[in-house]
C-alpha positions in Angstrom: 28.7 -16.7 -26.8 29.0 -13.0 -27.1 29.7 -10.9 -24.0 26.5 -8.8 -23.6 24.4 -12.0 -23.9 26.5 -13.8 -21.2 26.4 -10.7 -18.9 22.6 -10.7 -19.3 22.4 -14.3 -18.3 24.8 -13.6 -15.3 22.5 -10.7 -14.3 19.4 -12.7 -14.3 21.0 -15.8 -12.8 22.4 -13.8 -9.8 19.0 -11.9 -9.5 17.1 -15.1 -9.3 19.6 -16.8 -7.0 19.7 -13.9 -4.6 15.9 -13.4 -4.5 14.7 -16.9 -4.4 17.4 -18.8 -2.5 19.8 -16.7 -0.6 17.4 -14.0 0.8 15.7 -16.9 2.6 19.0 -17.8 4.5 19.6 -16.2 7.8 22.0 -18.3 9.8 22.5 -17.5 13.6 21.0 -14.1 13.1 24.1 -12.6 11.4 24.9 -14.6 8.3 23.1 -13.6 5.0 25.1 -14.2 1.8 24.9 -11.5 -0.9 26.3 -13.2 -3.9 24.7 -10.9 -6.4 27.7 -8.6 -5.9 29.7 -11.1 -8.1 28.3 -9.2 -11.0 30.6 -6.4 -10.3 33.6 -8.6 -10.0 32.9 -10.5 -13.3 31.7 -7.6 -15.5 34.4 -6.9 -18.2 36.4 -3.7 -17.8 36.4 -3.0 -21.5 32.7 -2.5 -21.7 30.9 0.8 -21.5 31.1 2.2 -17.9 27.6 3.9 -18.1 26.0 0.6 -19.1 27.9 -1.2 -16.3 26.8 1.3 -13.6 23.2 1.3 -14.9 23.0 -2.5 -14.9 24.5 -2.7 -11.4 22.0 -0.2 -10.2 19.2 -2.2 -11.9 20.3 -5.4 -10.2 20.4 -3.7 -6.8 17.0 -2.1 -7.3 15.5 -5.3 -8.4 16.8 -7.1 -5.3 15.4 -4.2 -3.3 12.0 -4.6 -4.7 11.8 -8.2 -3.9 13.5 -7.7 -0.5 11.4 -4.6 0.4 14.6 -3.0 1.5 14.1 0.6 0.2 17.1 1.1 -2.0 20.0 0.0 0.2 21.0 -2.9 -2.1 21.0 -0.5 -5.1 23.1 2.0 -3.3 25.6 -0.5 -2.0 26.1 -2.2 -5.2 26.4 1.1 -7.1 29.1 2.3 -4.6 31.3 -0.8 -5.2 30.6 -0.7 -9.0 31.9 3.0 -9.1 35.1 2.3 -7.0 35.9 -0.9 -8.7 38.4 0.7 -11.1 40.4 2.1 -8.2 40.9 -1.3 -6.7 41.7 -2.8 -10.2 44.5 -0.2 -10.5 45.6 -0.8 -6.9 45.7 -4.7 -6.8 46.3 -5.6 -10.4 48.5 -2.6 -11.4 46.4 -2.0 -14.6 46.0 1.3 -16.4 43.3 2.3 -18.8 45.2 1.0 -21.8 45.1 -2.5 -20.2 41.4 -2.6 -19.5 40.5 -4.1 -22.9 42.8 -7.0 -22.2 42.1 -7.5 -18.5 40.7 -10.9 -17.5 40.1 -11.7 -13.8 40.8 -15.5 -14.6 44.3 -14.8 -15.7 45.5 -13.0 -12.5 46.9 -14.7 -9.4 44.6 -15.9 -6.6 46.2 -13.6 -4.0 45.3 -10.6 -6.0 41.8 -11.8 -6.9 41.3 -12.6 -3.2 42.3 -9.2 -2.0 40.3 -7.5 -4.8 37.0 -9.5 -4.1 37.5 -9.4 -0.3 38.0 -5.6 -0.2 34.9 -4.9 -2.4 32.7 -7.4 -0.5 33.7 -5.9 2.8 32.9 -2.4 1.6 29.5 -3.5 0.1 28.5 -5.2 3.3 29.7 -2.4 5.5 27.6 0.1 3.4 24.7 -2.1 3.4 24.5 -3.0 7.1 25.2 0.6 8.1 22.3 1.8 6.1 20.1 -1.2 7.2 20.7 -0.3 10.9 21.1 3.4 10.4 22.3 3.9 14.0 25.5 4.4 15.7 24.1 2.7 18.8 24.2 -0.7 17.0 27.6 -0.3 15.5 28.9 -3.6 17.0 25.9 -5.3 15.4 26.9 -3.7 12.0 30.4 -5.0 12.3 29.3 -8.5 13.3 26.8 -8.6 10.4 29.5 -7.3 8.0 32.2 -9.7 9.0 30.0 -12.9 9.2 28.1 -12.2 6.0 31.4 -11.2 4.2 33.0 -14.5 5.1 29.9 -16.5 4.0 29.6 -14.5 0.7 33.3 -15.0 -0.1 33.0 -18.8 0.7 30.1 -18.9 -1.7 31.8 -16.9 -4.4 35.1 -18.8 -4.4 33.3 -22.1 -4.2 31.1 -21.2 -7.1 33.9 -19.9 -9.3 35.9 -23.1 -8.5 32.9 -25.3 -9.5 31.8 -23.3 -12.5 35.2 -22.4 -14.2 36.7 -24.7 -16.7 40.2 -26.1 -16.0 42.5 -25.0 -18.8 
């Protein structure tokens, strides 16, 4: 299966999973998983950056449309999509010449964990900061960020464990 087609399937799968299943979960008032950000982690580095940023924005805006959240999903996912290369260089020690050959599955779990955790935390911090839009509730922003990040990371790593082939 070619990459653009598989990325389109991933796009729509994550969109429908987030909109119809995960947006209906709100556990203990703090925990709401946002697994749609896995699109940013799994999108190949060798592909056109403009298409990647545009598709990330579209994924966020579609989720905003269905969630009635006014663009904060789009802004949050676009931010982590934009800074993703910095963290690839930081955690995986890759340069632009390595991007066509980069595969997240071939990296060690520790590096993947740091990469995914950092981007998830940044996404959630931006999202909940904009959702509350007040310094008065900053403890609430941090609680939402921490709890939702943990639940999102659990779902992401569980999903990648279940859906990847053992080689």
